[in-house]
C-alpha positions as CSV (number, residue, x, y, z in Angstrom):
1,M,-13.6,12.4,-12.5
2,S,-14.2,9.4,-14.7
3,T,-11.3,7.0,-15.1
4,S,-12.9,4.9,-17.9
5,S,-10.5,6.3,-20.5
6,G,-7.4,6.0,-18.3
7,V,-4.6,3.5,-18.6
8,N,-6.1,1.3,-15.9
9,H,-9.3,0.8,-18.0
10,P,-11.2,-2.3,-16.9
11,D,-11.0,-3.7,-20.5
12,L,-7.2,-4.0,-20.0
13,E,-7.5,-7.2,-17.9
14,R,-5.4,-10.3,-17.5
15,R,-5.8,-12.8,-20.3
16,L,-4.4,-16.1,-21.3
17,A,-2.2,-14.3,-23.9
18,N,-0.7,-11.8,-21.5
19,F,-0.4,-13.5,-18.1
20,V,1.1,-16.8,-17.2
21,P,1.7,-17.9,-13.5
22,L,5.4,-17.9,-12.8
23,S,7.0,-21.3,-12.1
24,P,10.5,-22.6,-12.3
25,L,9.1,-25.6,-14.1
26,S,9.2,-23.4,-17.3
27,F,13.0,-23.3,-17.0
28,L,13.2,-27.1,-17.5
29,F,11.0,-27.2,-20.5
30,R,12.8,-24.3,-22.2
31,T,16.2,-25.7,-21.6
32,A,15.2,-29.2,-22.7
33,A,13.9,-27.8,-26.0
34,L,16.8,-25.3,-26.6
35,Y,19.8,-27.3,-25.3
36,P,18.6,-31.0,-25.3
37,E,22.1,-32.5,-25.6
38,R,23.8,-30.2,-23.0
39,P,24.9,-32.1,-19.9
40,S,22.5,-31.6,-17.0
41,I,23.7,-34.0,-14.2
42,V,27.0,-35.7,-13.4
43,H,27.1,-38.3,-10.6
44,G,29.9,-40.8,-10.4
45,A,29.9,-42.7,-13.7
46,R,26.4,-41.5,-14.6
47,R,25.7,-38.7,-17.1
48,F,22.4,-37.1,-18.1
49,T,21.5,-34.5,-20.7
50,W,18.8,-31.9,-20.2
51,A,16.5,-33.8,-22.6
52,E,17.0,-36.9,-20.5
53,T,16.4,-35.0,-17.2
54,A,13.2,-33.5,-18.6
55,G,12.0,-36.9,-19.8
56,R,12.8,-38.6,-16.5
57,S,11.1,-35.8,-14.5
58,V,8.0,-36.1,-16.7
59,R,8.0,-39.9,-16.1
60,L,8.2,-39.4,-12.4
61,A,5.5,-36.8,-12.4
62,D,3.2,-39.1,-14.4
63,A,4.0,-42.1,-12.2
64,L,3.3,-40.1,-9.0
65,R,0.0,-39.0,-10.5
66,R,-1.0,-42.6,-11.4
67,R,-0.1,-43.6,-7.8
68,G,-2.7,-41.1,-6.5
69,V,-0.7,-37.9,-5.9
70,A,-3.2,-35.1,-6.4
71,P,-2.6,-31.3,-6.5
72,G,-1.6,-30.1,-3.0
73,D,-0.5,-33.6,-1.8
74,T,3.0,-33.8,-0.2
75,V,5.7,-36.0,-1.6
76,A,8.7,-36.4,0.8
77,V,12.3,-37.2,-0.1
78,M,15.1,-38.3,2.1
79,L,18.0,-38.2,-0.3
80,P,21.6,-36.9,-0.4
81,N,22.6,-34.9,-3.5
82,V,21.9,-37.5,-6.2
83,P,20.2,-37.3,-9.6
84,A,16.8,-38.3,-8.2
85,M,16.9,-35.4,-5.8
86,V,17.3,-33.0,-8.8
87,E,14.5,-34.7,-10.7
88,A,12.1,-34.6,-7.8
89,H,12.4,-30.8,-7.7
90,F,10.7,-30.7,-11.1
91,A,8.5,-33.8,-11.1
92,V,6.7,-33.3,-7.8
93,P,5.5,-29.7,-8.5
94,M,4.9,-30.8,-12.1
95,C,2.1,-33.1,-11.0
96,G,0.8,-30.5,-8.6
97,G,2.5,-32.0,-5.5
98,V,4.4,-30.2,-2.8
99,L,8.0,-31.3,-2.3
100,N,9.1,-32.0,1.2
101,T,12.9,-32.4,1.4
102,L,13.9,-34.1,4.7
103,N,17.1,-33.4,6.6
104,I,19.1,-36.6,6.2
105,R,20.6,-36.3,9.7
106,L,17.4,-36.3,11.6
107,D,16.3,-39.1,13.9
108,A,13.3,-41.4,13.3
109,A,11.0,-39.6,15.7
110,S,11.6,-36.2,13.9
111,I,11.1,-37.8,10.4
112,A,7.9,-39.5,11.6
113,F,6.6,-36.2,12.9
114,M,7.3,-34.4,9.6
115,L,5.8,-37.2,7.5
116,R,2.6,-37.2,9.6
117,H,2.4,-33.4,9.9
118,G,3.0,-32.9,6.2
119,Q,0.6,-35.8,5.4
120,A,3.1,-37.2,2.9
121,R,1.6,-39.6,0.3
122,V,4.9,-40.9,-1.0
123,L,8.5,-41.0,0.4
124,L,11.6,-41.4,-1.8
125,A,14.4,-42.7,0.3
126,D,18.1,-43.5,-0.1
127,P,19.3,-46.9,1.3
128,E,21.9,-45.2,3.5
129,F,19.0,-44.1,5.7
130,S,17.0,-47.3,5.7
131,G,17.4,-47.9,9.4
132,V,16.0,-44.5,10.3
133,I,13.2,-44.8,7.7
134,A,12.2,-48.2,8.9
135,E,11.9,-46.9,12.5
136,A,9.9,-43.9,11.3
137,L,7.5,-46.1,9.4
138,R,7.0,-48.2,12.6
139,L,6.2,-45.0,14.5
140,L,3.7,-44.0,11.8
141,G,1.8,-47.3,11.7
142,D,-1.2,-47.0,9.4
143,D,-0.2,-43.3,8.5
144,A,2.9,-44.5,6.7
145,P,3.3,-43.3,3.1
146,L,4.2,-45.4,0.0
147,V,8.0,-45.7,0.2
148,V,10.2,-45.9,-2.9
149,D,13.9,-47.0,-2.6
150,V,16.3,-44.9,-4.6
151,D,19.4,-47.1,-5.2
152,D,22.7,-45.4,-5.8
153,A,25.7,-47.2,-7.2
154,T,28.1,-44.7,-5.5
155,F,26.8,-45.8,-2.1
156,G,26.6,-49.5,-2.6
157,A,24.0,-52.1,-1.5
158,G,21.5,-51.0,1.1
159,I,18.7,-52.7,2.9
160,P,15.4,-52.0,0.9
161,V,12.5,-50.7,3.0
162,G,10.2,-49.6,0.2
163,A,7.5,-51.2,-1.9
164,L,9.4,-50.7,-5.1
165,E,12.6,-49.1,-6.5
166,Y,12.8,-45.7,-8.1
167,E,13.7,-46.8,-11.6
168,T,10.8,-49.2,-11.5
169,L,8.5,-46.4,-10.5
170,L,9.8,-44.3,-13.5
171,L,8.7,-47.1,-15.9
172,E,5.1,-46.5,-14.7
173,G,5.2,-43.0,-16.2
174,D,4.9,-41.8,-19.8
175,P,7.8,-39.4,-20.8
176,Q,5.5,-37.9,-23.5
177,E,2.8,-36.9,-21.0
178,H,1.9,-33.2,-21.0
179,F,1.9,-31.1,-17.8
180,D,0.8,-27.5,-17.5
181,G,2.3,-25.2,-15.0
182,P,0.4,-24.3,-11.8
183,A,-3.0,-22.7,-12.1
184,D,-1.9,-20.1,-9.6
185,E,1.7,-19.0,-9.0
186,W,0.8,-18.8,-5.3
187,D,0.3,-22.5,-5.2
188,A,2.7,-24.3,-2.9
189,I,5.8,-25.7,-4.4
190,A,7.7,-26.9,-1.3
191,L,7.4,-27.7,2.4
192,N,10.6,-27.3,4.5
193,Y,10.8,-27.9,8.2
194,T,12.7,-25.6,10.6
195,S,15.2,-27.1,13.0
196,G,12.7,-27.3,15.9
197,T,15.3,-26.7,18.6
198,T,12.7,-25.3,21.0
199,G,9.8,-27.6,20.2
200,D,8.2,-29.2,17.2
201,P,9.7,-28.0,13.9
202,K,7.5,-25.6,11.9
203,G,6.6,-26.4,8.3
204,V,7.6,-23.6,6.0
205,V,5.4,-23.5,2.9
206,T,6.8,-21.7,-0.2
207,H,5.2,-21.0,-3.6
208,H,6.0,-21.2,-7.3
209,R,6.4,-17.5,-7.7
210,G,9.0,-17.2,-5.0
211,A,11.0,-20.2,-6.2
212,Y,11.0,-18.7,-9.8
213,L,12.2,-15.3,-8.6
214,N,14.8,-16.5,-6.2
215,A,16.2,-18.8,-8.9
216,V,16.6,-15.8,-11.2
217,A,18.1,-13.7,-8.4
218,N,20.8,-16.3,-8.0
219,I,21.8,-15.8,-11.6
220,V,21.8,-12.0,-11.6
221,D,23.2,-11.2,-8.1
222,W,26.0,-13.8,-8.6
223,G,26.6,-13.0,-12.2
224,M,26.3,-16.6,-13.2
225,P,26.9,-17.4,-16.9
226,R,24.9,-19.7,-19.2
227,H,26.1,-23.3,-18.8
228,A,27.6,-22.7,-15.4
229,V,29.0,-25.9,-13.7
230,Y,27.7,-26.1,-10.2
231,L,29.0,-28.4,-7.5
232,W,26.5,-29.6,-4.9
233,T,28.4,-29.1,-1.7
234,L,25.2,-27.5,-0.2
235,P,22.6,-30.1,0.7
236,L,19.7,-30.0,-1.7
237,F,17.4,-30.7,1.3
238,H,18.4,-27.4,2.8
239,C,15.9,-24.7,1.6
240,N,15.6,-26.7,-1.7
241,G,19.3,-26.1,-2.2
242,W,18.7,-22.3,-2.1
243,C,16.7,-22.7,-5.3
244,F,19.8,-23.7,-7.3
245,A,18.3,-26.8,-8.8
246,W,15.9,-24.5,-10.6
247,T,18.7,-21.9,-11.3
248,L,20.8,-24.5,-13.1
249,A,17.8,-25.4,-15.3
250,A,17.4,-21.8,-16.3
251,L,21.1,-21.6,-17.2
252,A,21.2,-25.0,-18.9
253,G,24.0,-25.6,-16.5
254,V,25.5,-28.7,-15.0
255,N,24.6,-30.2,-11.6
256,V,27.7,-32.0,-10.3
257,C,26.4,-34.2,-7.5
258,L,28.2,-34.9,-4.2
259,R,26.8,-37.3,-1.6
260,K,28.8,-35.8,1.3
261,V,31.4,-33.1,1.9
262,D,34.9,-34.4,1.4
263,P,37.7,-32.0,0.6
264,A,39.7,-34.4,-1.6
265,Q,36.6,-35.3,-3.6
266,I,35.6,-31.7,-3.9
267,F,39.0,-30.7,-5.2
268,D,38.9,-33.6,-7.7
269,L,35.4,-32.7,-8.9
270,I,36.2,-29.0,-9.3
271,Q,39.3,-29.8,-11.4
272,T,37.8,-32.7,-13.4
273,H,34.6,-30.9,-14.4
274,R,35.9,-27.3,-14.3
275,V,33.3,-26.4,-11.7
276,T,32.6,-22.7,-11.7
277,H,30.3,-22.2,-8.7
278,F,29.5,-23.8,-5.3
279,C,27.9,-22.8,-2.0
280,G,28.4,-23.7,1.6
281,A,28.5,-22.8,5.3
282,P,31.8,-21.4,6.8
283,I,32.7,-24.9,8.0
284,V,32.9,-26.2,4.4
285,H,35.2,-23.4,3.3
286,G,37.3,-23.9,6.5
287,M,37.7,-27.6,5.6
288,L,38.9,-26.8,2.1
289,I,41.5,-24.4,3.4
290,N,42.6,-26.9,6.0
291,A,43.1,-29.4,3.1
292,A,44.9,-27.0,0.8
293,H,48.0,-29.2,1.0
294,L,46.1,-31.7,-1.3
295,I,46.4,-29.3,-4.2
296,P,49.7,-27.5,-3.8
297,Q,49.4,-25.9,-7.3
298,G,45.9,-24.6,-6.5
299,L,42.7,-25.4,-8.4
300,G,44.0,-24.2,-11.8
301,H,41.0,-22.0,-12.5
302,S,38.9,-19.3,-10.8
303,V,35.8,-20.5,-8.9
304,E,33.0,-18.5,-7.3
305,A,31.5,-19.5,-3.9
306,L,28.6,-18.3,-1.8
307,I,29.0,-18.4,2.0
308,A,26.2,-18.1,4.4
309,G,25.8,-18.2,8.2
310,A,28.4,-16.6,10.3
311,A,30.3,-13.8,8.6
312,P,33.5,-15.1,6.9
313,P,36.6,-14.0,8.9
314,A,39.6,-12.7,7.2
315,A,41.4,-16.0,7.4
316,I,38.5,-17.7,5.4
317,I,38.5,-15.0,2.7
318,E,42.3,-15.0,2.4
319,G,42.6,-18.7,2.5
320,M,39.9,-19.3,-0.2
321,E,41.4,-16.6,-2.4
322,Q,44.8,-18.4,-2.2
323,L,42.9,-21.5,-3.5
324,G,41.5,-19.5,-6.4
325,V,38.0,-19.1,-4.9
326,R,36.2,-15.7,-4.7
327,I,33.6,-15.6,-1.8
328,T,30.3,-13.7,-1.7
329,H,28.4,-13.5,1.5
330,V,24.6,-14.1,1.5
331,Y,22.0,-14.2,4.2
332,G,18.5,-15.6,4.6
333,L,16.4,-18.2,6.3
334,T,14.2,-21.2,5.3
335,E,11.3,-18.7,5.4
336,T,13.0,-16.7,2.6
337,Y,13.8,-19.6,0.3
338,G,17.4,-19.5,1.6
339,P,19.5,-16.4,0.8
340,A,17.3,-13.4,0.0
341,A,20.0,-10.8,0.9
342,V,23.5,-10.4,-0.5
343,C,26.6,-8.5,0.4
344,A,26.8,-6.9,-3.0
345,K,30.4,-6.1,-3.7
346,Q,31.7,-2.6,-4.5
347,D,34.7,-2.2,-6.8
348,H,36.7,0.0,-4.4
349,W,36.5,-2.7,-1.6
350,Q,39.1,-4.7,-3.6
351,T,41.8,-2.1,-2.8
352,Q,41.3,-2.4,0.9
353,P,43.6,-4.4,3.3
354,I,42.4,-8.0,3.9
355,G,41.1,-7.1,7.4
356,E,38.9,-4.3,6.1
357,R,37.8,-6.3,3.1
358,A,36.7,-9.1,5.3
359,R,34.7,-6.7,7.4
360,L,33.0,-5.2,4.4
361,N,32.4,-8.6,2.7
362,G,31.2,-10.2,5.9
363,R,28.0,-8.2,6.2
364,Q,24.5,-9.5,5.5
365,G,24.1,-6.7,3.0
366,V,21.1,-5.6,0.9
367,P,18.0,-7.3,-0.6
368,N,18.7,-9.5,-3.6
369,L,17.3,-8.3,-6.9
370,M,14.0,-10.1,-6.6
371,Q,13.3,-9.4,-2.9
372,E,11.4,-6.1,-2.3
373,A,13.1,-5.1,1.0
374,V,15.2,-6.1,3.9
375,T,15.8,-3.7,6.7
376,V,16.3,-3.4,10.5
377,L,13.3,-2.2,12.5
378,N,12.6,-1.6,16.2
379,P,10.3,-4.6,16.8
380,E,8.3,-2.6,19.3
381,T,7.6,0.5,17.2
382,M,8.2,-1.1,13.8
383,Q,10.2,2.0,12.8
384,P,13.6,1.8,11.0
385,V,16.7,2.1,13.2
386,P,19.2,4.9,12.2
387,A,22.0,3.9,9.8
388,D,24.6,4.6,12.4
389,G,26.1,1.1,12.8
390,E,25.2,1.2,16.5
391,T,21.5,1.1,17.1
392,I,20.3,-2.5,17.2
393,G,17.0,-3.7,15.8
394,E,15.5,-6.8,14.2
395,I,16.2,-7.8,10.6
396,M,12.9,-8.0,8.7
397,F,12.0,-9.0,5.1
398,R,9.2,-8.0,2.8
399,G,8.5,-9.2,-0.7
400,N,7.9,-12.0,-3.1
401,I,10.7,-14.2,-1.7
402,V,9.0,-14.8,1.6
403,M,7.1,-17.9,2.5
404,K,3.3,-18.4,2.4
405,G,3.4,-19.2,6.1
406,Y,3.7,-22.1,8.5
407,L,1.7,-25.2,7.8
408,R,-1.3,-25.6,10.1
409,N,0.2,-23.1,12.6
410,P,-1.8,-19.8,12.1
411,A,-0.6,-18.3,15.4
412,A,3.1,-18.7,14.4
413,T,2.3,-17.3,10.9
414,E,0.5,-14.3,12.2
415,A,3.3,-13.5,14.7
416,S,6.0,-13.8,12.1
417,F,4.2,-11.4,9.8
418,A,3.2,-8.8,12.4
419,G,3.3,-5.3,11.2
420,G,3.5,-6.2,7.5
421,W,7.1,-7.6,7.7
422,F,8.6,-11.0,8.2
423,H,10.4,-11.1,11.6
424,T,13.6,-13.1,11.4
425,G,14.6,-13.0,15.1
426,D,18.1,-11.8,14.1
427,L,19.4,-8.6,15.7
428,A,21.4,-6.3,13.5
429,V,22.5,-2.7,12.8
430,I,22.4,-0.7,9.6
431,E,25.8,0.7,8.7
432,P,26.1,4.2,7.1
433,D,26.4,2.8,3.6
434,G,23.0,1.1,4.1
435,Y,24.4,-2.5,4.5
436,I,23.0,-4.6,7.3
437,K,25.3,-6.3,9.8
438,I,24.0,-9.0,12.2
439,R,24.8,-8.5,15.8
440,D,23.1,-11.7,17.1
441,R,20.1,-13.8,17.5
442,N,17.6,-12.7,20.2
443,K,18.3,-15.8,22.1
444,D,22.1,-15.6,21.7
445,I,22.6,-12.2,23.3
446,I,24.5,-12.5,26.5
447,I,23.4,-10.1,29.3
448,S,26.3,-9.8,31.7
449,G,25.8,-7.4,34.7
450,G,23.2,-5.5,32.7
451,E,25.4,-5.1,29.6
452,N,24.5,-6.8,26.3
453,I,27.3,-8.8,24.8
454,S,27.0,-9.9,21.1
455,S,28.2,-13.5,20.8
456,V,28.8,-12.7,17.1
457,E,31.2,-9.9,18.0
458,V,33.2,-12.2,20.3
459,E,33.2,-15.0,17.7
460,D,34.5,-12.6,15.0
461,V,37.5,-12.0,17.2
462,L,38.1,-15.7,18.0
463,F,38.1,-16.4,14.2
464,R,41.1,-14.1,13.8
465,H,43.2,-16.4,15.9
466,P,45.4,-18.5,13.5
467,S,44.6,-21.8,15.4
468,V,40.9,-21.5,15.4
469,M,38.8,-23.5,12.8
470,L,35.4,-22.9,14.3
471,A,34.2,-20.9,17.3
472,A,30.9,-20.5,19.1
473,V,30.1,-18.3,22.1
474,V,27.2,-18.9,24.5
475,A,26.1,-17.7,27.9
476,L,27.6,-19.3,31.0
477,P,25.6,-18.9,34.2
478,D,27.4,-16.8,36.7
479,E,26.4,-16.0,40.3
480,R,27.8,-12.4,40.3
481,W,27.1,-11.2,36.7
482,G,24.1,-13.4,35.8
483,E,25.8,-14.5,32.5
484,V,29.3,-14.4,31.1
485,P,30.7,-15.5,27.7
486,C,31.9,-19.1,27.3
487,A,33.9,-19.9,24.1
488,F,33.7,-23.3,22.4
489,I,36.6,-23.8,20.0
490,E,37.4,-26.3,17.3
491,L,41.1,-26.1,16.3
492,R,42.7,-26.4,12.9
493,D,44.5,-29.7,12.2
494,G,47.8,-29.7,13.9
495,A,47.0,-26.9,16.3
496,T,47.1,-27.4,20.0
497,G,44.7,-25.8,22.6
498,D,46.0,-23.1,24.8
499,A,43.2,-21.2,26.7
500,E,45.5,-18.5,28.0
501,D,46.7,-17.7,24.4
502,I,43.1,-17.5,23.2
503,L,42.2,-15.1,26.0
504,R,45.3,-13.0,25.4
505,H,44.2,-12.7,21.8
506,C,40.7,-11.6,22.8
507,R,41.9,-8.9,25.3
508,Q,43.6,-7.2,22.3
509,Y,40.3,-6.6,20.6
510,L,37.5,-6.7,23.2
511,A,36.4,-4.8,26.3
512,R,37.3,-6.8,29.4
513,F,33.7,-7.7,30.2
514,K,33.3,-9.3,26.7
515,V,36.3,-11.6,27.0
516,P,35.2,-15.2,27.5
517,R,35.5,-16.5,31.1
518,R,35.9,-20.1,30.0
519,V,37.4,-21.7,26.9
520,V,36.4,-25.2,25.9
521,F,38.2,-27.1,23.1
522,G,36.8,-29.9,21.0
523,P,34.5,-30.7,18.0
524,L,31.5,-28.5,17.8
525,P,28.0,-29.9,17.2
526,R,26.7,-29.0,13.8
527,T,23.6,-29.4,11.7
528,A,23.7,-31.1,8.3
529,T,24.3,-27.7,6.7
530,G,27.3,-26.8,8.9
531,K,25.5,-24.5,11.3
532,I,26.7,-24.7,14.9
533,Q,24.0,-26.0,17.3
534,K,24.3,-23.5,20.1
535,F,21.4,-25.0,21.9
536,V,23.5,-28.2,22.4
537,L,26.4,-26.1,23.8
538,R,24.0,-24.2,26.2
539,S,22.6,-27.6,27.3
540,Q,26.2,-28.8,28.0
541,L,26.9,-25.8,30.1
542,K,23.7,-26.3,32.2
543,S,24.8,-29.9,32.8
544,T,28.2,-28.7,33.8
545,E,26.8,-26.2,36.2
546,A,24.5,-28.8,37.7
547,L,27.6,-30.8,38.7
548,K,29.1,-28.0,40.7
């Protein structure tokens, strides 16, 4: 049968009038035209409007182009949450470049590896990190990029390591220069490196389409209003700030910058600027609860917060609610532009007791609006596990909010996309209502006497203890059982460590073989985004065992 007269007729093709590649750059230009005088960025005594942010971003894009940055070239930044970091999220892709945000807590060797592997042409750097940058440049030798110092009055004087200063670079660009969006929405927009705890970090390449869609998903899934005021407690270098720099441009919202997490400053900024939204790892929320005495009358207005990483225990949800903050749990990875799944709240959950509400709200949930699917599959058969809350499989994503792949690492790319899904490495179950709940990472499962123990399950119980601020459970080598759980605990301010009290608490909720055999008190090693570095704890245990 002929299809020439059907709806999919070949004459009905893509044209300039009916198809434009998606890019979050369009948000900036729309908002600058529609709300030019609305505030865009607040940082210390500095204030910018959206017209100014657009103009400065265009200047930077033009300056980078004049300095030789061509489409597909990498521009790296090693910056805290400062205005230049927001501007770079628009300027670099505007000139066709790929933005590489570097983790500001990495050492010189790691920075040098990333700059060389990503073939960075330019590096924007904050004076606070001049020592690390100088050493990285020494390691790079002739491969070193052009370095631009980004001075910040809230930090103070630093030792310059660059060829010029950021504001001087901006003067090289024309704010009236015209930039089109990407020729293809599949063009790379960003390069982010994974932690590299088991070898060299992998370079995750993301595209304009995914950044656009996840920025919109942030608005819809979180119910963000126009002109939202967002506090940057989340590092902008982490998964491009979960795409929120682009989200705020779409909303004509306000970026309230924050160089480092400090509870007193966070409370002050929330109250001074009437902040409506912020994001953070559980440690950030725990720090705020621990500092609640600084604001005995509360925040004074309602605030929404996203929490990612470990499921928030009841104490976190209850403590934040007492401050006037409503928590929503999200889940994702660098490879999915940050959170691409959300624990979408149901109205009837609000009537549940705090313990049950914490359980419901602490799940990884369902795909966000713009992600096609997230599910739990048997990694061997690639078949879905039953929604029984018991059968464990691997969380997998599919959709537009998944990376292009790993830079110059085809083997890792193919392995991660095997079977038509992105493999996360996280083990989980599907509960009867269809929501996903993480059980553990593949490498974090503890096998004791042939029985699998979920470190997440044990950590959930530890978090219920009133003295526990942070908890991490890893495998301790054992001659009889092979492995047994070991708990590392960071206590709340003013609390004292009592291992037997912790173990008594665990015995109330866990089978005996799941109860930790050892409890270690002290500060837990964390990444710049607040995630606990379990590989460091495992290494410590191996060292301890070697001394026996």
